[in-house]
C-alpha positions as CSV (number, residue, x, y, z in Angstrom):
1,M,-84.9,-211.9,-91.0
2,V,-84.8,-209.4,-94.2
3,R,-85.9,-205.5,-93.8
4,I,-85.7,-202.9,-96.0
5,R,-84.6,-199.7,-95.7
6,K,-86.3,-197.3,-98.7
7,A,-84.6,-194.4,-100.3
8,N,-87.2,-191.8,-99.4
9,E,-87.5,-192.8,-96.0
10,R,-83.6,-191.9,-95.3
11,G,-82.7,-188.6,-93.5
12,G,-80.2,-185.8,-94.7
13,G,-81.1,-182.5,-96.8
14,K,-80.4,-179.9,-99.5
15,F,-77.7,-177.8,-97.9
16,G,-77.2,-175.3,-101.0
17,W,-74.0,-177.1,-102.5
18,L,-74.8,-180.7,-101.2
19,D,-77.7,-182.9,-101.6
20,T,-77.0,-185.9,-99.0
21,K,-79.2,-188.4,-97.9
22,H,-78.5,-190.1,-94.9
23,T,-79.5,-194.4,-94.5
24,F,-77.8,-193.9,-90.6
25,S,-78.3,-191.3,-88.4
26,F,-75.4,-188.8,-89.0
27,G,-74.9,-184.9,-88.3
28,E,-78.3,-183.4,-87.1
29,Y,-79.8,-186.3,-88.3
30,F,-80.7,-188.6,-85.5
31,D,-83.3,-191.6,-85.7
32,P,-82.5,-194.2,-83.0
33,A,-84.3,-197.0,-84.7
34,H,-81.1,-196.1,-87.8
35,M,-78.1,-196.4,-85.8
36,G,-76.1,-198.2,-88.1
37,F,-76.3,-202.3,-88.7
38,H,-73.2,-204.6,-87.0
39,G,-70.2,-202.6,-88.1
40,L,-71.5,-200.6,-90.9
41,R,-71.8,-197.0,-89.3
42,V,-72.4,-194.2,-92.0
43,M,-73.9,-195.0,-95.7
44,N,-74.4,-191.2,-96.9
45,E,-75.0,-191.0,-100.7
46,D,-73.8,-187.1,-101.6
47,Y,-74.1,-184.7,-104.6
48,I,-71.7,-181.8,-104.6
49,E,-72.2,-179.0,-106.4
50,P,-69.1,-177.8,-109.0
51,G,-66.4,-176.3,-107.2
52,M,-67.5,-177.1,-103.8
53,G,-66.7,-179.4,-100.9
54,F,-65.9,-180.5,-97.4
55,G,-63.1,-178.3,-95.7
56,M,-60.3,-180.2,-93.9
57,H,-62.1,-181.6,-91.1
58,G,-61.3,-184.4,-88.7
59,H,-62.2,-187.7,-87.8
60,R,-60.8,-190.7,-85.1
61,D,-61.2,-194.4,-85.2
62,M,-63.4,-195.5,-88.4
63,E,-62.7,-196.7,-91.9
64,I,-64.0,-194.7,-94.2
65,V,-64.4,-196.1,-98.0
66,T,-65.6,-193.6,-100.3
67,L,-66.9,-195.0,-104.0
68,M,-67.3,-192.3,-107.0
69,V,-70.3,-193.1,-109.0
70,A,-70.2,-189.8,-111.7
71,G,-67.6,-187.0,-111.5
72,E,-64.7,-186.7,-109.4
73,L,-63.6,-185.6,-105.7
74,A,-60.4,-184.1,-104.9
75,H,-58.8,-185.2,-101.6
76,K,-56.2,-184.2,-99.3
77,D,-55.1,-185.4,-96.1
78,S,-52.6,-184.5,-93.6
79,L,-50.7,-187.4,-94.5
80,G,-49.6,-185.2,-97.6
81,N,-52.2,-187.8,-100.2
82,G,-52.9,-185.5,-102.9
83,E,-55.5,-187.8,-105.2
84,T,-58.4,-187.0,-107.4
85,L,-61.1,-190.2,-107.0
86,R,-62.9,-191.0,-109.9
87,P,-65.7,-193.5,-111.1
88,G,-65.0,-196.8,-110.8
89,E,-62.7,-196.3,-108.1
90,L,-62.6,-196.9,-104.3
91,Q,-61.2,-194.7,-101.8
92,R,-59.9,-196.4,-97.9
93,M,-59.1,-193.9,-95.4
94,T,-58.3,-195.5,-91.8
95,A,-58.9,-192.4,-89.1
96,G,-57.6,-194.4,-86.5
97,S,-55.6,-192.1,-83.9
98,G,-56.5,-189.1,-86.1
99,I,-56.1,-187.6,-89.5
100,R,-57.6,-184.8,-91.2
101,H,-59.3,-184.2,-95.0
102,S,-60.8,-182.2,-97.8
103,E,-63.1,-183.0,-100.1
104,F,-63.6,-181.1,-103.2
105,N,-65.2,-181.2,-106.7
106,P,-63.1,-179.8,-108.9
107,S,-65.5,-178.9,-111.9
108,S,-66.9,-176.2,-112.9
109,S,-69.5,-178.0,-114.4
110,S,-70.7,-181.0,-113.2
111,K,-71.9,-182.2,-110.2
112,A,-70.1,-185.1,-107.9
113,H,-71.9,-188.1,-107.0
114,L,-70.4,-190.5,-104.1
115,Y,-70.9,-193.0,-102.1
116,Q,-69.3,-192.3,-98.1
117,I,-69.3,-195.5,-96.0
118,W,-67.6,-196.0,-92.6
119,L,-67.2,-199.3,-90.4
120,E,-65.9,-199.2,-87.3
121,P,-63.3,-200.8,-86.9
122,H,-62.1,-204.0,-84.9
123,T,-59.3,-201.6,-83.0
124,K,-58.9,-197.9,-82.3
125,G,-56.2,-196.3,-81.7
126,L,-54.4,-197.4,-85.3
127,T,-51.8,-195.4,-87.4
128,P,-53.5,-193.6,-89.9
129,S,-53.2,-194.3,-93.6
130,Y,-54.5,-194.1,-96.9
131,E,-55.4,-196.4,-100.0
132,Q,-56.7,-195.7,-103.5
133,K,-58.0,-198.1,-106.3
134,K,-59.6,-198.8,-109.2
135,F,-61.7,-201.8,-109.6
136,P,-63.1,-203.5,-112.7
137,T,-66.5,-203.5,-112.5
138,L,-67.2,-201.6,-115.3
139,E,-65.2,-203.5,-117.3
140,E,-66.4,-207.2,-116.0
141,P,-70.1,-206.6,-115.1
142,G,-72.4,-209.2,-113.9
143,K,-70.1,-210.8,-110.7
144,L,-69.6,-209.7,-107.8
145,H,-65.9,-207.8,-107.5
146,L,-64.5,-207.9,-103.8
147,V,-63.2,-204.5,-103.0
148,A,-62.6,-204.3,-99.3
149,S,-61.5,-207.0,-96.7
150,P,-59.4,-207.5,-93.7
151,D,-56.3,-209.0,-95.4
152,G,-56.5,-207.0,-99.0
153,R,-56.8,-209.9,-100.6
154,D,-57.2,-210.2,-104.9
155,G,-56.5,-206.7,-104.8
156,S,-58.7,-205.2,-102.7
157,L,-58.8,-202.5,-100.2
158,K,-57.3,-203.4,-96.8
159,I,-60.0,-202.3,-94.0
160,H,-59.2,-203.0,-90.2
161,Q,-62.4,-204.9,-89.4
162,H,-63.3,-208.5,-90.0
163,A,-66.1,-207.2,-93.0
164,E,-65.9,-208.0,-96.7
165,V,-67.0,-205.2,-99.2
166,Y,-68.3,-206.5,-102.6
167,L,-69.5,-204.1,-105.5
168,A,-71.2,-205.3,-108.7
169,K,-72.7,-203.5,-112.4
170,L,-75.3,-205.3,-113.4
171,H,-77.3,-205.7,-116.9
172,E,-81.0,-206.2,-117.3
173,G,-81.0,-210.2,-116.2
174,D,-77.9,-210.4,-114.6
175,H,-77.8,-212.5,-111.9
176,V,-75.3,-212.8,-108.6
177,S,-75.5,-214.8,-105.4
178,H,-73.6,-214.6,-102.3
179,G,-73.1,-216.9,-99.2
180,V,-73.6,-215.6,-96.1
181,A,-72.0,-217.7,-93.0
182,S,-73.3,-218.9,-90.2
183,G,-73.2,-216.0,-86.9
184,R,-72.7,-213.2,-90.1
185,A,-75.0,-210.4,-91.8
186,A,-75.4,-208.7,-94.7
187,W,-76.0,-205.1,-96.4
188,L,-77.3,-204.9,-99.3
189,Q,-77.1,-200.8,-101.3
190,V,-78.7,-200.2,-104.5
191,I,-76.7,-197.4,-106.3
192,E,-78.5,-197.4,-109.9
193,G,-81.1,-199.0,-111.0
194,N,-83.3,-202.1,-109.9
195,V,-82.6,-205.3,-108.4
196,T,-85.2,-208.6,-107.0
197,A,-83.3,-209.6,-103.7
198,Q,-84.2,-213.1,-102.3
199,A,-82.6,-214.6,-98.9
200,Q,-82.4,-218.1,-98.7
201,G,-81.9,-220.1,-95.4
202,E,-84.3,-221.8,-92.3
203,I,-84.6,-218.6,-90.6
204,S,-85.4,-216.2,-93.4
205,S,-88.8,-214.8,-93.1
206,E,-88.7,-213.5,-96.6
207,K,-89.2,-216.1,-98.7
208,S,-90.9,-214.1,-102.0
209,P,-88.3,-211.7,-103.8
210,V,-87.8,-208.1,-102.5
211,S,-87.8,-205.4,-105.0
212,L,-85.3,-202.5,-104.5
213,A,-84.5,-199.3,-106.3
214,A,-81.7,-196.8,-106.7
215,G,-80.9,-195.7,-103.0
216,D,-82.8,-198.7,-101.3
217,G,-80.9,-201.4,-98.7
218,L,-81.6,-204.3,-97.9
219,A,-80.5,-205.8,-94.0
220,I,-79.7,-209.4,-93.9
221,E,-79.5,-211.4,-90.6
222,D,-80.3,-215.3,-90.0
223,V,-79.5,-216.7,-93.7
224,T,-77.4,-218.6,-95.7
225,Q,-77.6,-217.1,-98.7
226,L,-78.3,-213.5,-100.5
227,S,-79.4,-213.8,-104.3
228,V,-79.5,-210.6,-106.5
229,T,-81.2,-210.3,-110.2
230,S,-81.4,-206.6,-112.0
231,T,-84.4,-206.0,-113.7
232,A,-83.0,-202.9,-115.1
233,D,-79.0,-202.0,-115.7
234,A,-78.0,-201.8,-111.6
235,F,-75.1,-200.6,-109.4
236,V,-74.6,-202.5,-106.1
237,L,-73.1,-202.8,-103.1
238,L,-72.9,-205.8,-101.1
239,F,-71.1,-205.8,-97.3
240,D,-70.8,-209.3,-95.5
241,L,-70.4,-208.0,-91.6
242,P,-69.4,-209.9,-88.5
């Protein structure tokens, strides 16, 4: 099964200081047909105006991964962490038994553009924790980089979910592929640019390539492999999910 979630069909809206798009139901946006995908619960694309942001607020029992696309985001939390997230960096926050944090665009002139992703943890009530790392996706284009995993292997962020997250910067014509094990699923999110994606496997209902643009998502189930080719310079996230 291959199903496209088009960028222009997402929820969200513009709230003065925030322009946000919700792939799945979130906040005031509710669509029973889009409540998440396997362990992937939230996929929000946010543009935050200069000098604005989210005040201190709380979370519980979520693995929250933030990808900075452009600009900067200043983070502070109840654990005492104070970091600034920049392009090429990802942040992981285990909300666990409870954490409070704020997110603020420190620039006086530039918007902050980011993706915030929530994954449901495999265990509730975990000890809250925070992690932030820079990954070589921009310096090493044309390949899938593992950026989050259950065991933190290859320098990836450690998430408390049996999922793997990959990030790739692709130049026009670049091609990457990923095998999907039996019983698992995948989600492809296009951050920037344009790609074609093709799922392979006996149960796949989509034999011809699917064209995707920035903001589009692709749900993949019951296939053995996903192949992605960029038709223009692109930036993509790939989730391998239980």
